[in-house]
mmCIF file of the C-alpha atoms, coordinates in Angstrom:
data_MODEL
# 
_entry.id   MODEL 
# 
loop_
_atom_site.group_PDB 
_atom_site.id 
_atom_site.type_symbol 
_atom_site.label_atom_id 
_atom_site.label_alt_id 
_atom_site.label_comp_id 
_atom_site.label_asym_id 
_atom_site.label_entity_id 
_atom_site.label_seq_id 
_atom_site.pdbx_PDB_ins_code 
_atom_site.Cartn_x 
_atom_site.Cartn_y 
_atom_site.Cartn_z 
_atom_site.occupancy 
_atom_site.B_iso_or_equiv 
_atom_site.pdbx_formal_charge 
_atom_site.auth_seq_id 
_atom_site.auth_comp_id 
_atom_site.auth_asym_id 
_atom_site.auth_atom_id 
_atom_site.pdbx_PDB_model_num 
ATOM 1  C CA . MET A 1 1  ? 240.755 86.368  -74.253 1.00 0.00 ? 1  MET A CA 1 
ATOM 2  C CA . ALA A 1 2  ? 237.860 84.118  -74.682 1.00 0.00 ? 2  ALA A CA 1 
ATOM 3  C CA . ASN A 1 3  ? 234.884 85.015  -77.018 1.00 0.00 ? 3  ASN A CA 1 
ATOM 4  C CA . ILE A 1 4  ? 231.345 84.732  -75.924 1.00 0.00 ? 4  ILE A CA 1 
ATOM 5  C CA . ASN A 1 5  ? 228.040 84.569  -77.811 1.00 0.00 ? 5  ASN A CA 1 
ATOM 6  C CA . VAL A 1 6  ? 225.701 87.470  -77.649 1.00 0.00 ? 6  VAL A CA 1 
ATOM 7  C CA . THR A 1 7  ? 222.069 87.545  -78.924 1.00 0.00 ? 7  THR A CA 1 
ATOM 8  C CA . ILE A 1 8  ? 220.345 90.575  -80.051 1.00 0.00 ? 8  ILE A CA 1 
ATOM 9  C CA . ARG A 1 9  ? 216.909 91.202  -81.466 1.00 0.00 ? 9  ARG A CA 1 
ATOM 10 C CA . MET A 1 10 ? 216.421 93.451  -84.548 1.00 0.00 ? 10 MET A CA 1 
ATOM 11 C CA . ASP A 1 11 ? 213.813 94.075  -87.270 1.00 0.00 ? 11 ASP A CA 1 
ATOM 12 C CA . GLU A 1 12 ? 214.439 91.668  -90.080 1.00 0.00 ? 12 GLU A CA 1 
ATOM 13 C CA . GLN A 1 13 ? 214.634 94.218  -92.617 1.00 0.00 ? 13 GLN A CA 1 
ATOM 14 C CA . LEU A 1 14 ? 217.102 96.415  -90.573 1.00 0.00 ? 14 LEU A CA 1 
ATOM 15 C CA . LYS A 1 15 ? 219.271 93.296  -90.293 1.00 0.00 ? 15 LYS A CA 1 
ATOM 16 C CA . ALA A 1 16 ? 219.064 92.528  -94.164 1.00 0.00 ? 16 ALA A CA 1 
ATOM 17 C CA . GLN A 1 17 ? 220.066 96.193  -94.715 1.00 0.00 ? 17 GLN A CA 1 
ATOM 18 C CA . ALA A 1 18 ? 222.976 96.160  -92.070 1.00 0.00 ? 18 ALA A CA 1 
ATOM 19 C CA . ASP A 1 19 ? 224.387 92.827  -93.283 1.00 0.00 ? 19 ASP A CA 1 
ATOM 20 C CA . GLU A 1 20 ? 224.411 94.368  -97.043 1.00 0.00 ? 20 GLU A CA 1 
ATOM 21 C CA . LEU A 1 21 ? 225.979 97.656  -95.807 1.00 0.00 ? 21 LEU A CA 1 
ATOM 22 C CA . PHE A 1 22 ? 228.733 95.749  -93.793 1.00 0.00 ? 22 PHE A CA 1 
ATOM 23 C CA . SER A 1 23 ? 229.414 93.159  -96.593 1.00 0.00 ? 23 SER A CA 1 
ATOM 24 C CA . ASP A 1 24 ? 229.880 96.116  -98.969 1.00 0.00 ? 24 ASP A CA 1 
ATOM 25 C CA . LEU A 1 25 ? 232.446 97.335  -96.432 1.00 0.00 ? 25 LEU A CA 1 
ATOM 26 C CA . GLY A 1 26 ? 234.179 93.973  -96.007 1.00 0.00 ? 26 GLY A CA 1 
ATOM 27 C CA . LEU A 1 27 ? 232.781 93.431  -92.355 1.00 0.00 ? 27 LEU A CA 1 
ATOM 28 C CA . SER A 1 28 ? 230.314 90.887  -90.883 1.00 0.00 ? 28 SER A CA 1 
ATOM 29 C CA . LEU A 1 29 ? 227.411 92.288  -88.716 1.00 0.00 ? 29 LEU A CA 1 
ATOM 30 C CA . SER A 1 30 ? 229.417 90.566  -85.788 1.00 0.00 ? 30 SER A CA 1 
ATOM 31 C CA . SER A 1 31 ? 232.512 92.369  -86.497 1.00 0.00 ? 31 SER A CA 1 
ATOM 32 C CA . ALA A 1 32 ? 230.660 95.683  -87.196 1.00 0.00 ? 32 ALA A CA 1 
ATOM 33 C CA . ILE A 1 33 ? 229.055 95.457  -83.541 1.00 0.00 ? 33 ILE A CA 1 
ATOM 34 C CA . THR A 1 34 ? 232.223 94.414  -81.965 1.00 0.00 ? 34 THR A CA 1 
ATOM 35 C CA . MET A 1 35 ? 233.808 97.590  -83.622 1.00 0.00 ? 35 MET A CA 1 
ATOM 36 C CA . PHE A 1 36 ? 230.979 99.782  -82.334 1.00 0.00 ? 36 PHE A CA 1 
ATOM 37 C CA . ALA A 1 37 ? 231.436 98.275  -78.710 1.00 0.00 ? 37 ALA A CA 1 
ATOM 38 C CA . LYS A 1 38 ? 235.303 98.780  -78.854 1.00 0.00 ? 38 LYS A CA 1 
ATOM 39 C CA . GLN A 1 39 ? 234.852 102.176 -79.945 1.00 0.00 ? 39 GLN A CA 1 
ATOM 40 C CA . ALA A 1 40 ? 232.159 102.998 -77.233 1.00 0.00 ? 40 ALA A CA 1 
ATOM 41 C CA . VAL A 1 41 ? 234.595 101.593 -74.505 1.00 0.00 ? 41 VAL A CA 1 
ATOM 42 C CA . ARG A 1 42 ? 237.454 103.497 -76.013 1.00 0.00 ? 42 ARG A CA 1 
ATOM 43 C CA . GLU A 1 43 ? 235.509 106.948 -75.864 1.00 0.00 ? 43 GLU A CA 1 
ATOM 44 C CA . GLN A 1 44 ? 233.566 105.917 -72.891 1.00 0.00 ? 44 GLN A CA 1 
ATOM 45 C CA . ARG A 1 45 ? 230.382 106.978 -74.830 1.00 0.00 ? 45 ARG A CA 1 
ATOM 46 C CA . ILE A 1 46 ? 228.199 106.054 -77.558 1.00 0.00 ? 46 ILE A CA 1 
ATOM 47 C CA . PRO A 1 47 ? 230.223 107.013 -80.527 1.00 0.00 ? 47 PRO A CA 1 
ATOM 48 C CA . PHE A 1 48 ? 227.647 109.137 -82.307 1.00 0.00 ? 48 PHE A CA 1 
ATOM 49 C CA . GLU A 1 49 ? 225.022 111.620 -80.915 1.00 0.00 ? 49 GLU A CA 1 
ATOM 50 C CA . VAL A 1 50 ? 221.832 110.370 -79.505 1.00 0.00 ? 50 VAL A CA 1 
ATOM 51 C CA . LYS A 1 51 ? 219.205 113.188 -78.585 1.00 0.00 ? 51 LYS A CA 1 
ATOM 52 C CA . ARG A 1 52 ? 215.767 113.452 -77.540 1.00 0.00 ? 52 ARG A CA 1 
ATOM 53 C CA . SER A 1 53 ? 213.782 116.610 -78.495 1.00 0.00 ? 53 SER A CA 1 
ATOM 54 C CA . GLY A 1 54 ? 210.508 117.210 -76.394 1.00 0.00 ? 54 GLY A CA 1 
ATOM 55 C CA . THR A 1 55 ? 208.493 114.053 -75.949 1.00 0.00 ? 55 THR A CA 1 
ATOM 56 C CA . THR A 1 56 ? 209.297 112.518 -79.634 1.00 0.00 ? 56 THR A CA 1 
ATOM 57 C CA . ILE A 1 57 ? 212.515 110.713 -80.336 1.00 0.00 ? 57 ILE A CA 1 
ATOM 58 C CA . GLN A 1 58 ? 214.599 112.160 -83.317 1.00 0.00 ? 58 GLN A CA 1 
ATOM 59 C CA . VAL A 1 59 ? 215.316 109.154 -85.679 1.00 0.00 ? 59 VAL A CA 1 
ATOM 60 C CA . ALA A 1 60 ? 218.035 109.498 -88.166 1.00 0.00 ? 60 ALA A CA 1 
ATOM 61 C CA . THR A 1 61 ? 217.098 108.547 -91.854 1.00 0.00 ? 61 THR A CA 1 
ATOM 62 C CA . ASP A 1 62 ? 218.561 105.485 -93.401 1.00 0.00 ? 62 ASP A CA 1 
ATOM 63 C CA . SER A 1 63 ? 221.042 107.595 -95.566 1.00 0.00 ? 63 SER A CA 1 
ATOM 64 C CA . SER A 1 64 ? 222.356 109.665 -92.821 1.00 0.00 ? 64 SER A CA 1 
ATOM 65 C CA . VAL A 1 65 ? 222.977 106.477 -90.584 1.00 0.00 ? 65 VAL A CA 1 
ATOM 66 C CA . GLU A 1 66 ? 224.611 104.744 -93.637 1.00 0.00 ? 66 GLU A CA 1 
ATOM 67 C CA . THR A 1 67 ? 226.886 108.011 -94.071 1.00 0.00 ? 67 THR A CA 1 
ATOM 68 C CA . LEU A 1 68 ? 227.647 108.041 -90.407 1.00 0.00 ? 68 LEU A CA 1 
ATOM 69 C CA . SER A 1 69 ? 228.338 104.240 -90.409 1.00 0.00 ? 69 SER A CA 1 
ATOM 70 C CA . LYS A 1 70 ? 230.866 104.904 -93.383 1.00 0.00 ? 70 LYS A CA 1 
ATOM 71 C CA . GLN A 1 71 ? 232.599 107.664 -91.563 1.00 0.00 ? 71 GLN A CA 1 
ATOM 72 C CA . LEU A 1 72 ? 232.901 105.794 -88.278 1.00 0.00 ? 72 LEU A CA 1 
ATOM 73 C CA . ILE A 1 73 ? 234.185 102.590 -90.100 1.00 0.00 ? 73 ILE A CA 1 
ATOM 74 C CA . GLU A 1 74 ? 236.652 104.720 -92.248 1.00 0.00 ? 74 GLU A CA 1 
ATOM 75 C CA . LYS A 1 75 ? 237.969 106.740 -89.299 1.00 0.00 ? 75 LYS A CA 1 
ATOM 76 C CA . ASN A 1 76 ? 238.568 103.627 -87.159 1.00 0.00 ? 76 ASN A CA 1 
ATOM 77 C CA . ARG A 1 77 ? 239.619 101.121 -89.966 1.00 0.00 ? 77 ARG A CA 1 
ATOM 78 C CA . MET A 1 78 ? 243.283 101.324 -88.940 1.00 0.00 ? 78 MET A CA 1 
ATOM 79 C CA . ALA A 1 79 ? 242.396 100.757 -85.298 1.00 0.00 ? 79 ALA A CA 1 
ATOM 80 C CA . TYR A 1 80 ? 240.151 97.727  -86.298 1.00 0.00 ? 80 TYR A CA 1 
ATOM 81 C CA . GLU A 1 81 ? 242.979 96.431  -88.411 1.00 0.00 ? 81 GLU A CA 1 
ATOM 82 C CA . GLU A 1 82 ? 245.298 96.558  -85.570 1.00 0.00 ? 82 GLU A CA 1 
ATOM 83 C CA . LEU A 1 83 ? 242.945 95.007  -83.242 1.00 0.00 ? 83 LEU A CA 1 
ATOM 84 C CA . ALA A 1 84 ? 242.192 92.173  -85.858 1.00 0.00 ? 84 ALA A CA 1 
ATOM 85 C CA . LYS A 1 85 ? 245.791 90.893  -85.822 1.00 0.00 ? 85 LYS A CA 1 
# 
């Protein structure tokens, strides 16, 4: 299957933090986003809870997002390794 380029916009600080996290996990930002997309397609949903309470949007703390990211990556590491072959 052919690869295509996808352009996304995000806060510069968030990108730097994500690059550092994913690097520590042995991933690039691109591979992490690809993992997210594959998991979402596989489950036919966003692979974590997104909710809205009243009129304000609940935003997770950086530490909870990092913990969730690590859990998601570990949970799907074998699937990723199989897909990466």
